[in-house]
C-alpha positions as CSV (number, residue, x, y, z in Angstrom):
1,M,211.1,11.8,84.9
2,T,210.0,15.2,83.8
3,K,212.1,17.7,81.8
4,K,211.3,21.5,81.7
5,A,213.0,24.6,80.5
6,Y,213.2,28.0,82.0
7,T,215.1,31.2,81.4
8,L,216.7,32.5,84.7
9,F,217.5,36.3,85.2
10,F,220.0,37.0,87.9
11,P,220.5,40.4,89.6
12,Q,224.0,41.7,90.1
13,N,224.2,40.5,93.7
14,L,223.6,36.9,92.7
15,I,225.7,36.5,89.7
16,K,228.8,35.0,91.6
17,E,226.6,32.6,93.6
18,P,226.4,29.0,92.6
19,I,222.6,29.1,93.0
20,M,221.8,26.7,90.0
21,Y,224.1,24.1,91.0
22,L,223.1,24.2,94.7
23,V,219.3,24.1,94.0
24,A,219.7,21.2,91.5
25,R,221.8,19.3,93.8
26,D,219.6,19.8,96.9
27,K,216.4,18.8,94.9
28,D,218.1,15.9,93.2
29,L,217.6,17.4,89.6
30,I,219.7,17.1,86.4
31,L,220.7,20.6,85.3
32,N,221.7,21.4,81.7
33,I,222.6,24.9,80.9
34,R,221.6,25.4,77.4
35,R,222.7,29.1,77.0
36,A,224.1,31.8,79.3
37,K,225.2,35.4,79.2
38,I,226.8,36.7,82.3
39,T,228.0,40.3,82.7
40,S,229.2,42.4,85.7
41,E,225.6,43.7,86.0
42,S,223.4,40.7,85.4
43,G,223.1,37.2,84.4
44,E,220.7,35.2,82.1
45,A,220.6,31.4,81.6
46,T,218.4,29.1,79.8
47,I,218.3,25.8,81.5
48,E,216.7,22.5,81.5
49,L,215.7,20.8,84.8
50,E,215.1,17.0,84.8
51,G,213.8,14.9,87.5
52,N,210.8,14.5,89.6
53,E,208.1,17.1,88.7
54,K,207.5,18.0,92.5
55,N,211.2,18.8,92.9
56,I,211.2,20.9,89.8
57,I,208.3,23.0,91.0
58,E,210.3,23.4,94.5
59,A,213.4,24.4,92.7
60,V,211.6,27.1,90.7
61,A,210.2,28.4,94.0
62,I,213.5,28.4,95.5
63,F,214.9,30.4,92.6
64,K,212.2,33.0,93.0
65,K,212.6,33.1,96.8
66,K,216.3,33.9,96.3
67,G,215.5,36.9,93.9
68,V,215.9,35.2,90.6
69,K,213.3,36.0,87.9
70,V,212.1,32.7,86.4
71,E,210.3,32.4,83.1
72,P,209.2,29.1,81.5
73,V,210.6,28.6,77.9
74,S,207.9,28.5,75.3
75,G,208.5,26.4,72.1
76,D,211.4,24.2,71.5
77,I,215.0,24.8,72.5
78,V,217.7,23.4,70.1
79,E,218.3,19.6,70.6
């Protein structure tokens, strides 16, 4: 299994949608939310995705297609 970390940036129109849950479920991934900040105007979440590498790549593509900005996390996140 592969584990990768990303920071997701959500525009206002997506902050109430369960996008992270749905994508992780549909791609058979384990989603771990490491940090999140949600306001009425935007959202930001640092997550780990664990599972098949192909499914992680597909999940990132789905996030982007839905309008979520995705940035890989460089360096370590707190264990």
